N, C-alpha and C positions, 0 to 999 in steps of 0.2 A: 917621634911623637908629632902628629899633625896638630899644629896649634892655630886656632882662629882667635884673633883678638877682637873684642867688641868694638864696633864702629859707632854704635848709637845705643840708646836705652831700649832694651827689649827683654822679653822673658822667653827662654827656650823650653822651660819645663814647668809643670805643675806637679807638686807632690801632695797627695791627699793622705792624711794621717787620721784614722778614726780615734776619737777620744774615749778613753775608758771602754774600749770596744766590748769585751766580754761582759762587763757589768751592765753596759747599756743594752746589750742584747737581752739579758735577763729581765731588765726593767721594761723592755718593749713587750716581751712575752707575758710578763706578769705585772699588770698595772698596779697591783697592791704593793709592789716593791718600789714604786717610783717615789722620789723625794725622800728616800730613807737611806741611811748608811748601809752599804751592802759590799761584801767582799766575795769574790769567786775564789774557791780553794780547790786543790786537787783531791783532797780527802778530808773527812771530818776528824781531825786530830789536833790537839793543842800545839803540837810540835811542828806542824806544817806551816806554810806561809801563803799569803795572798798572791794570786797570780793576776788579779785585777781588782780595782776598787772603784766604786761609784764616785761621782763628784761630791756627794754628801759625805762619804767616808774620807775622801782626800782633804776636805775642809777641816776634818778633825785630826789630821796628821797620819791617817792610815793610807798606805800606798803599797804598790807591788813590792813584795819581799818582807812585809810586816808579818811577824809571827802571830798565829791565831791567839795564843795566850796573851800577847801584848795588846792585840785588838780588843779583846774582851775587857781588859783593864781600862783602855781608853774609852770604849763605848760598850757597856754591858749588853745593850739591846741590838748590837749590830747583826744584820742578817748574813748568814753564811750559806752560800749556794755552791754545790759541787759542780765544777765545770763540765760542760757537755761539748766534746770535740766536734761531733757531727753537726750539732746545731750551729756552732760558730762557723764551721766551714760552709754550711748552706747560706748563712747570712753574708759571708764574705763573697760568695759567688753572686748573690743578689746585688751587692754593692758594686761589683765590677760591671754588671749589666746596667745599673743606674748611671755610672760614670760614662760608660760607652755611649749612652744617649746624648751626651754633651761633647765628648771628646774621646778619640780612640785611646785605649789603654796601651802604653808602650812597655811598662815593666810592672811586675808584682813583687816587690821586695819582701813582703811578709803577709801574714793573714790579715793584718789591719792597715796595710799601706798600699797605695796605688800611685803610679807615676804616669803622667801623660806628657808626650812630647808635642810642642806647639810648632806649627809651620806657617809660613806666609804671614798674612795679616793677623793671624791668631797671636803672633808674638808681640804685637803692639800692646802696651800696658792697659789701655782702656778695654780692649777686646779680651785680653787674657783675664782681667778682673771679672768681666761679664761671664766668661766661661766658668770661672771658679765659683761664682755665685750660683750659676745654673746647676753645677755639680752638687752643691750643698742642698739646693731645693729638690733635686732629683732623688737624692738619698732619703730626704725626709718623706717625699711623696711615695717612693717606690718601696722603701725598706722599713721605715718607721720613724715616728716623731722623736724618739729618744736617741736616735743615732745621729750624733753630731761629729763634725770633723774640723780639723785645722788644715788649711791649705797654704803651702809655701810656693811662691813664684820666683824664679831666678833664671839667669842665663844658662846655668848648667845644672845637672842633676844633683850634684853634691850640695850646692848652695840651696836648691829647692828643698832638700831634706832639712837643712839647718833652719830655713825660714819657717817650715811647718811646725817646728818646735818652739818658736819664739813667742807665740801667743796661743795660750790654751785656757779653757776649751773654746771651740767654735771660732778660731782665729783665721785671719787672712792677712798674710804678710808678703810683701814683694821686696826683693833685693835687686836694685837696678845697678848696672855696671858703673854708672857715674857716681854711685854712692859707695863703691867698694875701694879698698877694704875697710874704710873708716866706720861703716855701719856695723861691723862685726866686733868693734872694740869692747862693747859691753858684755860680750860672751865670756864664759869660763872655758878653759881648755877642754874640760870634760863635755862641753856642749858640741864638740866636733865629732861627727860620726867616725868611728875607728879609733878614737882616743878613750880608752878605758882607764881603770885604776892603774894598771901596770905601766901603760904608756905615759900616763901623767907623771908617775914617779920617775920614769926614765928622763922625761923632759925637765923635771925639777932638778934632777941630779946634774943635768947639763946646763943649768942656769936659766931655764925658761919656765917661768911661773905664771905669766899673764899672756892674754891674747896680744896685748900691745908689743910685748917682747917678741912673740912669735911672728907677728906681721912685719916687724922691722927687719927680719932676716932676708938676705938675698936668696935667689934661687939656688946658688951653689951652697950657701950655708944650710938651707933647708935639706938639701940632698945629704950633706954631711951629718946633720942632726939625726936623721933617720937611718943613715948609712944605707940608703936604698933609693930607687927611683920614686918610691911613694912620697918622699919629702918634696921632690921636684914637682910631682903631680899636684900635691896639696898646695904648693906655692901658686900654681896657676889657677886651680879651682877657687881659691879664696879671693882671687882678683877678677873672677867672672869669666876667665878664659874658657874656651871650649876645646878640650883635648882629644875628643873622640871616644873616650870611655866614660867620662862624666861621673866617676866615682863608683861605677858598677863593679861588683866583685868579679874577678877573673874566673870564667867558667872552666871546669875541668872537663877534659874530653871524655873521661870514663869515671863513673862513680866509684869511690874507693871502699866504702863500707855502708852498712845499714844495721840498725839495731833498735832496741827498746830498753828503757830502764824505768824503775818504779820505786818510790818510797812506800814501804809496806805499811798498811793499816795496822793498828795495834794488835788486832786478832791474828795477824799473819806473821808476827815477829817471833818466829820459832823456826827450828830446822825444817819441820814439815810444811809450815806455811810458806816459808821462803822458797822451798823446792817447788811447790805448786805454782807460785807466782813465776819463778824462773821458767818452768815448763810452759806456762801460758805465753810469756814473752818470746820464747823460742818459736812457739807455734805461730805467732803473728809475724815474726821476722822471716821464718821459712816461707810463709805464704807470700809475703812481699817479695822475697827473693825470686820466686817463680813468676809472680805477676810482672816483675820488671825484667824477666828473662836473664837472670844472672845465676852463676854458680859461685859458691864460696869455698875458699881453701883453708880458712882458719876461723875459729870461734873463740872469742874472748869472754870470760866471765869475771864480773866484778861484784864483790860483796862488801858492804860496810856493816860493821858490828858496833852496836851501842855498848858503851862501857860504863859501868856503875862507878860511883866514887870509891867504893871499896876495892875495885879492880884496877883503878887508874895507876896505882903504884907498880902493879905487876905487868900491865900492858905497855908495850913499847910503841913509840912514834904515834902518839894520839893526834887527831885532828878535830876540827869543829865544823860540823855541817851548818848550812845557813839557818837551819831550824834551831840551832843551839845545842844539838845532840853531840856529846863527846863520843868519838868513835875512832876506830882504826880501819884501814882498808886492806883488802886482800884481793888479788887478781891473778889469773893465769890464762894462758892461751893454748889451744890445741890446734895442731896442724893435721891435715888429712888430704887425700886426693879430692880435687874439686867436685862438689856435689850440691844438690839443691833439694834432696828429699828429706822430709821431716825425721824419719826414723834414723837415718845416718847421723844427722845433726844432733838428735836426741841422745844417741850413743856417745857422741863426743862430749855433750854437756854432762852426762852422767859420770863419765870418767873424770872430768874436771871437778865435779861436785864432791866426789869421794876424796879429793886431794886437799880440800880446804882445811885450814888449821883447826886444832882443838885446844882446849885449855882456857885459862882466864881471859875473859873479854870476848869470847866467841859464841856465847849462848843466846844472844839476842840480835840476830841480823835485822836491819831496818831498811836496807836498800839493796836492790839487785839490778844488775845491768848485763845485758846480752848484746854482743856486737859481732856481726859476721864481716870478715875482712877478706882481702885478696879476692875481690870480685872479678869474675871474667864472664864474657858473653857466653851464654849457654850453647850457642851455635859453634863455638870454637872448641868444644869438648870432644875428646876422642873416646871411643868406647873402651871400657876397662875389661880386659880379657879375664881377670881374676875375680871379678865381683859381678854378681847378677843384680844390676841396678835397675833393670827394666821394671820388675814387679814393684819395687819400692817407689819408683817414679810414678807409675800408674796409680798406686794407692794414694800418693800425695795429691795427684791431679784429681782423683775422684773426690777426695775430701774437699779440695778447693771448689769444685763445681757445686757441691752442696752448700758450703759456707758462703760462697758468693751470692747464692740465691736466697739463703735464709739468715745470714749473719755469721760473722767469722768464728764464733765459738759454738755453732750448732753441733758440729761433729768434731770430736777431738779425742786424743788419747787420755786414758783414765787418770794419769798422773796430775793433770791440771784441774781435775774436778773440784777440789776444795777452793780453788782460786778462780773458778770460771767467771764470776761476776766482779772480781777485783781487777786491778791493773787495767783500767779502761784506756783507750787510746788517749795519749797525752795531748794537751793543747800545743799546737804548733805555732811558734812565734815567728820563726824565720823562713817558713815556707808554707805554701798552701797545701793542705792535706789532699791526698789523692783518693778518689772514691773507687773502691774495688767492690763490685756488686752493690749490696745495700749499705755497706759500711764505709766510713772514711778511715784511712790509716796513714 
């Protein structure tokens, strides 16, 4: 690990975090929504949850993950808006352009975050602060007045992310090397990127319940606490050291899987409706597979079934979805020679579909997930002497050409017709959506 210790107070990174991004986009596009409690939801059902909430809704206690039924109890007049993936992706790209006017974008961690790396005199605190303020103004001028962001400044990327969360909305916080690590003492363990509920429980079991206790550990103790080099890296990051990776996720050389999942709208919570949605999810995944020049060797199907109170005693191994729906899961994987054509993948899906369980607790599917695994580069595939794949591949590519031009559900197989307008592209939190033709996926 190449370690650079801070010699003076400087900021190496700016982390820009858009506040209530999806809700703010809706308020920008619809002035009548401004200054009103608003929640963005994936579908209009009381069992679904908010994927974003406006500042006004947050002031009432409504936040990401709040169930629609609970929101209506808190605020009967709350505005519910169905999320629009394409619109948010377009706004995200506009924000990148606005930031670029002030400072080059170095990383794009998610759809509502941007990181800039500072160089030379830009690292001096007064100059870094001036750049941060210019970014805020550029977003307001170029993208919209409702779009506000919190910016964190720090010597490394990990701390810049932490700083951006310390003051919301519209915050600007800098963490100088000379103030570290004492300026982090007021944080909770869950405030650290990479520390979720499970990691927090692990730390608690090992006797670490506060930031003060964590920061008191030596580098060797941090390594032992995590039982990996991650603990050692975290020790350095929290002290403002520059390690060369700055908290960035380690990229994989080859993508391992791709897929889509969807919580079914009430009108599709039947065997026929779930099949139509699964058909559409596969249609989208297969198209992405070809656009990204992969072939898949396995297909995984996951179904979650809603269980009524009367069926709970008969159904085994129940779980609870974040929406509060009591359910049990079923899943199975099909293996086949590597392929990328929709018809072959659809045949595999149909075989899996016929193997799903029957009996108590399986009459109301409410979630379907499709994942294509064992991805390989299409250029590495050898011709199969026993299968005529050329005609199928040509058919799939012909469908792609039409769907890229007119929208990805313009031409499709009949099985997905009942769900043609359902299961829209989901909101991407951890990556920027890719535009294929006229649609984002």
